[in-house]
Residue, then its C-alpha position, 0 to 999 in steps of 0.5 A: m500500500q505504501m509503495q502505491k501511495i509513493s507512486k501516486l505522489e511521484n506521479w503528482l510531482t511529475e505532472n505538476t512540477e519539474f520533478k523527473s520520474g526516477s529522481d533521487e528520493n532524497l532530493d529536497l523538493i523545496d530548496s531545489g525549486i521543484l515545489t514553488s510556494l503556490q505548488l506547495m499549497e496544492f501539494i499539501l492538499f493532495l498529500e492530505h487526500l492521499s494520506g487521509q490525515a491533516v498536514d499542520l503548517d508549522r516549521s517542523t512540518m515543512d521539514k517533513l515535506r522536503t523529500i519523498n523519503l521524509i514524506s513517506a516516513n511521516y505521512l504515507q506509512d500505515a499507522d501500525t508501522k509508522e516511524v516519524a523521521l526527521 
């Protein structure tokens, strides 16, 4: 299930940003400019829908949204196997 969600996440990024399929999952999506400030808000809405949980908009949350690996660890794992990463 998690791999399906990661695939959907990567598809969204590929379709809506300059993200290239097969890019490094540790690539900083914010610092690299892949997610602009406007795209970031749309991305957060997509992530909330995909994960089924709200994304709080504070500084520590923004750090959890920087890479696909961090997003996966913090928002896409099943509740019983979730390990918060940062």
